[in-house]
C-alpha positions in Angstrom: -23.8 13.6 -3.6 -22.9 13.5 0.1 -26.6 13.6 1.1 -27.5 10.8 -1.3 -24.7 8.7 0.1 -25.9 9.5 3.7 -29.4 8.3 2.7 -28.0 5.0 1.4 -26.1 4.4 4.6 -29.2 5.2 6.7 -31.3 2.7 4.7 -28.7 0.0 5.1 -28.3 0.7 8.8 -32.1 0.3 9.3 -32.2 -2.8 7.2 -29.4 -4.7 8.9 -29.1 -3.3 12.4 -32.2 -4.9 13.9 -30.9 -8.4 13.1 -27.5 -7.9 14.7 -26.5 -8.6 18.3 -24.6 -5.6 19.8 -21.0 -6.5 19.3 -19.6 -4.7 22.4 -22.2 -6.5 24.6 -21.2 -9.9 23.1 -17.6 -9.1 24.0 -18.6 -8.1 27.4 -20.6 -11.3 27.9 -17.7 -13.6 27.1 -15.3 -11.6 29.4 -17.8 -11.5 32.3 -18.4 -15.2 32.0 -14.7 -15.8 32.1 -14.4 -13.7 35.2 -17.1 -15.8 36.9 -15.6 -19.2 35.9 -12.0 -18.2 36.5 -10.8 -15.6 39.0 -7.7 -15.3 36.9 -9.6 -13.0 34.5 -10.9 -10.7 37.3 -9.2 -7.7 38.7 -10.2 -8.7 42.2 -11.9 -11.5 44.1 -15.5 -10.5 44.2 -17.5 -13.7 45.0 -17.4 -15.0 48.5 -20.1 -17.7 48.5 -22.1 -19.9 46.2 -25.2 -17.7 46.5 -23.3 -14.7 45.0 -22.0 -16.9 42.1 -25.6 -18.1 41.5 -26.8 -14.5 41.4 -24.2 -13.6 38.8 -25.1 -16.6 36.7 -28.7 -15.3 36.7 -27.5 -11.9 35.7 -25.5 -13.3 32.8 -28.4 -15.4 31.7 -30.5 -12.2 31.7 -27.9 -10.4 29.7 -27.6 -13.2 27.2 -31.3 -13.0 26.5 -31.0 -9.3 25.8 -28.1 -9.8 23.5 -30.0 -12.5 21.5 -33.1 -10.4 21.2 -32.3 -8.8 17.8 -32.0 -12.3 16.4 -35.4 -13.4 17.7 -37.2 -13.6 14.3 -34.5 -15.8 12.7 -33.8 -18.1 15.6 -34.8 -21.8 15.3 -36.2 -21.8 18.9 -37.2 -19.4 21.6 -34.5 -17.3 23.3 -35.5 -18.7 26.7 -34.9 -22.2 25.5 -31.5 -21.3 24.0 -30.4 -19.5 27.2 -31.6 -22.3 29.5 -29.8 -24.9 27.3 -26.5 -23.0 27.4 -26.5 -22.6 31.2 -27.5 -26.2 31.6 -24.5 -27.2 29.6 -22.1 -24.8 31.3 -20.9 -27.3 34.0 -19.8 -29.7 31.2 -18.1 -26.8 29.3 -16.3 -25.8 32.6 -15.1 -29.4 33.1 -13.7 -29.5 29.6 -11.9 -26.2 30.0 -10.2 -27.5 33.2 -9.0 -30.5 31.2 -7.8 -28.1 28.4 -5.8 -26.1 30.9 -4.2 -29.2 32.4 -3.3 -30.4 28.9 -1.6 -27.1 28.1 0.3 -27.2 31.4 1.5 -30.8 30.9 2.4 -30.1 27.3 4.6 -27.0 27.9 7.8 -27.4 30.0 7.9 -23.6 30.3 4.5 -23.4 32.2 4.8 -23.2 35.9 1.2 -24.0 36.9 -2.4 -24.4 35.6 -3.1 -21.0 37.1 -0.4 -19.5 34.8 -2.0 -21.2 31.8 -5.5 -19.8 32.5 -4.2 -16.4 33.4 -1.7 -15.8 30.6 -1.9 -18.3 27.7 -3.6 -17.0 24.6 -4.3 -20.6 23.5 -6.4 -21.2 26.5 -8.5 -18.1 26.0 -9.1 -19.1 22.4 -10.3 -22.6 23.4 -12.5 -21.2 26.2 -14.2 -18.8 23.8 -14.6 -21.6 21.2 -16.2 -24.0 23.6 -18.8 -21.3 24.6 -19.4 -20.4 21.0 -19.7 -24.0 19.8 -22.8 -24.5 22.1 -24.6 -21.7 20.3 -23.5 -22.9 16.9 -25.0 -26.3 17.7 -28.2 -24.5 18.6 -28.1 -22.8 15.1 -27.8 -19.3 16.6 -26.5 -17.1 13.7 -23.8 -14.5 13.9 -23.4 -14.5 17.7 -21.0 -17.5 17.9 -18.8 -16.1 15.1 -18.6 -12.7 16.9 -17.4 -14.6 19.9 -14.6 -16.5 18.2 -13.5 -13.6 16.1 -13.1 -11.6 19.4 -10.8 -14.5 20.6 -9.0 -14.4 17.3 -8.4 -10.7 17.7 -7.1 -11.2 21.3 -5.1 -14.4 20.8 -4.2 -14.8 17.2 -6.0 -18.1 17.2 -8.8 -18.5 14.7 -11.2 -21.4 15.6 -14.5 -21.5 13.8 -17.3 -22.2 16.2 -18.5 -25.1 14.0 -15.4 -27.2 14.5 -15.8 -30.4 16.5 -13.1 -30.6 19.2 -12.7 -33.4 21.7 -11.3 -33.1 25.2 -7.9 -31.9 26.5 -6.8 -29.8 23.6 -3.4 -28.1 23.9 -2.7 -25.1 21.7 0.9 -24.0 22.5 1.9 -20.4 21.7 -1.1 -20.2 19.4 -0.3 -17.3 17.1 -1.5 -18.0 13.5 -3.4 -21.2 14.3 -6.5 -21.7 12.0 -9.1 -24.4 12.5 -11.8 -24.5 9.9 -15.6 -24.9 10.3 -15.9 -28.6 9.5 -12.6 -29.7 11.2 -12.9 -32.7 13.6 -10.3 -33.0 16.3 -10.2 -35.9 18.8 -9.0 -36.1 22.4 -5.5 -35.1 23.7 -4.4 -33.3 20.5 -1.5 -30.8 20.7 -1.2 -28.0 18.1 1.7 -25.5 17.8 1.8 -22.0 16.3 1.0 -21.4 12.7 -0.9 -24.7 12.1 -3.7 -24.5 9.5 -6.4 -27.1 9.4 -8.1 -25.9 6.2 -10.1 -26.7 3.1 -8.8 -27.6 -0.4 -11.4 -25.5 -2.0 -13.3 -22.3 -1.1 -16.2 -23.0 -3.5 -19.4 -21.7 -1.9 -21.3 -24.8 -3.2 -19.3 -26.9 -0.8 -20.5 -25.1 2.3 -22.7 -28.0 3.5 -19.9 -30.6 3.1 -16.9 -31.5 5.2 -14.1 -29.4 3.8 -11.6 -29.6 6.6 -9.5 -32.5 7.9 -10.1 -35.0 10.7 -7.4 -35.2 13.4 -7.7 -38.4 15.5 -6.7 -38.8 19.2 -3.3 -38.1 20.6 -1.9 -36.4 17.5 0.9 -33.7 17.7 1.0 -31.1 14.9 4.2 -29.0 15.0 4.5 -25.3 13.9 3.4 -24.1 10.5 2.1 -27.5 9.3 -0.8 -27.2 6.8 -3.3 -30.0 6.6 -6.1 -29.6 4.0 -9.2 -31.3 2.8 -12.3 -33.0 4.1 -11.1 -36.5 3.2 -7.8 -36.0 4.9 -7.6 -38.1 8.1 -4.6 -38.0 10.4 -4.5 -41.3 12.2 -4.3 -41.5 16.0 -1.0 -41.1 17.8 0.7 -39.6 14.7 3.2 -36.8 14.7 3.1 -34.2 12.0 6.4 -32.2 11.7 6.9 -28.5 11.2 6.2 -27.0 7.8 4.6 -30.2 6.4 2.0 -29.8 3.7 -0.6 -32.6 3.7 -3.6 -33.1 1.5 -3.9 -36.9 2.0 -4.6 -39.2 4.9 -1.9 -40.8 7.0 -2.4 -44.0 9.0 -2.3 -44.2 12.8 1.2 -44.0 14.4 2.6 -42.2 11.4 5.5 -39.7 11.6 5.5 -37.1 8.8 8.3 -34.6 8.4 10.4 -32.5 6.0 14.1 -33.1 5.8 16.3 -30.0 5.5 19.4 -30.2 3.4 22.5 -28.9 5.0 25.5 -27.8 2.9 28.7 -26.6 4.5 30.4 -23.8 2.5 34.0 -24.1 1.6 36.2 -22.0 3.8 37.2 -19.7 0.9 33.5 -18.6 0.6 33.2 -17.7 4.2 33.2 -13.9 3.6 31.8 -13.9 0.1 28.4 -12.4 -0.6 25.6 -14.9 -1.3 22.9 -13.7 -3.7 19.4 -15.0 -3.1 16.5 -14.8 -5.6 13.3 -14.0 -3.7 
């Protein structure tokens, strides 16, 4: 029985392994790229001039080609083209990331500097990884972008699908439990707190090629644990969505949506009486 099971495992490993990028090297790539772009991720300052940085960029491009090699037969274009395109776009990604870091810094009174945001904020690491992964998603590279964002999910608690379309200056504060689905569209200067879900109303596999997730327009604030669902749901610009709100329909620009909590003051005689809750 054990030998038969071992044979099944062996056959499946041979069948699937050749088409999978090595996960540990994918993780290493995103971390080494972070160390190059931001010294905050490095244990020591290792680059002293532009030539050294250029040489490291070349090494990372070489490593990327090796990582993508197992996917060669299912890629839509040659690996050299994909790699060249990504590194051509890297300056724009870098510019967006600096704007993201500044947005988080300005949006959080507790932050002391942009350096602190880049060094310590899980929301920034999640956004960084998403912006890298999104470029490969647009190039229709399979598996690789999702490994990247799931690594960020593991490290930060923020789950951003690489297919989401996100504008500039995104602020994710605290971050834990944030979920942003594949077809979500987010505009510029949006602020999202912990526990927010931008999700789909249905998980029907037949809807995989349709917009299932909401559109969040510019300058929207979404407070903690709000849930916004559905591909036809549009949150108009400059709106505020309060904590614990459940939304499955659009709201116009400049809206304020919130739940009201009912407060009841107990009579003094009940002050020490046990209260039974049904859970």
